[in-house]
N, C-alpha and C positions, 0 to 999 in steps of 0.2 A: 849169290844172288848178284847179278852184276845191276848194279841199276846208272841209268842215266835219267841227268837232268838240265836242259836248256834256260844258257840264264843269257837276258839276253840287257844291257848296262845300257842305255842312251835318252834321246831330250828331243822335243821338237823336229826339226824337219828333220833329223840324222834316222829318224827311228826307219823312215824310209829303202835307208841302205840300207837297215837289215834286212829288212823286209825283203831286199832283195837278196843277199846274201841264204838269208835261210829260202826262200825259192827256190834258190841253185842247190843249198843241201837237202832237199826233198827231189825235185833231177834226181841229184844222184840217188839219194837213198832208193829211189822208184817206192813210196809211200809214204800218206803223209805223216808229219812230225805227231803229231797225235799217240803217234800208232807204237812211233821210238821210243820217244823217249816216257820216262817214268812220272821225273818234276817238271813243273816251269816255274820261272820266278821273271821279276824286270824290277827297272826302276823307275822312275817316270813313264811316258808315252810305251818302255821298252816291258813296260811290268801289263800296260792293257794288250801290247800287240798279245805277250806271252803267254795273257790272258785268254785272248780270244784263237790260237790256237791248238791250246789245252783244250777247251769249247766242243773239239769236235766239230765246231759248225765253218771250219774255217779250213783249209788251206794255206799253204803257203803265198802262194799267184795270191787264193781270195781275201787272205788280208794284205797280198800288196798291193790289190788293182781299187782297196777300197780307203784304206792312208796317201795317197796319191790322185789322189778323184782332190780339183778344187776348191769344192769347198770343207775341205778339209787341214786341205795346209792354207788352205786361206787365214783361218781360225789357229794354225801354231807358229804361223807365223807374222799376227796381228802384232803391232801396236798398241804399250801400253804406259801407261805414265811412266811406271822403276824403268822398262827402258830405255825412255826419251831421256830421261833424268839420273838416270845412274850416275856415279861415281866409281872415282876406283875398286873402291872396299865393295863389294853388289853380296850381301847377306837377303832379300830377296829373290824368290824365284822369278827367268823370263819369266815364261808364261805366264796365262790366265785363268785354264783348266775348261777353256770351254774346247777342243778339238778334241779332251779324252772322250769327254760330254758327247757330244755329236757322234763322234766315232762308234761310243755304246747303243744310241739313239737306233742312229740305222746300221748297223751292224748286228744289235741283238734285240732287232725288233721288236724291243722294254719288257724282252723278260727277267731282264737284270734292271731293276733300281739303283735307279742314280743315285740312292741313300746310300745306296754299300759299295756306291764308288768315292763318294763329295769326301 
């Protein structure tokens, strides 16, 4: 039996582009991605998007709308000390994780403990 895997490897603000592409794919398939894929995986904010799509609580369009909200994007784009002071070598993540936590709070309505996410 054939199994289909959806992998979303992207981080930060780029996840909005991935969400748009997945929304177009969902339109082409004519059904939610959760019904077409057997396994969902991702890295960074792409992993958050993959989890949202796998949960059956979101269509790709719904996830795209949540990710494009001004509040979530503000957290993704927030400046931090590392971003302002980093040199040529980057050995620390650029994001603080606040946007991922905010997305979980609003998207999953406190059904997912943040201790499972951090």
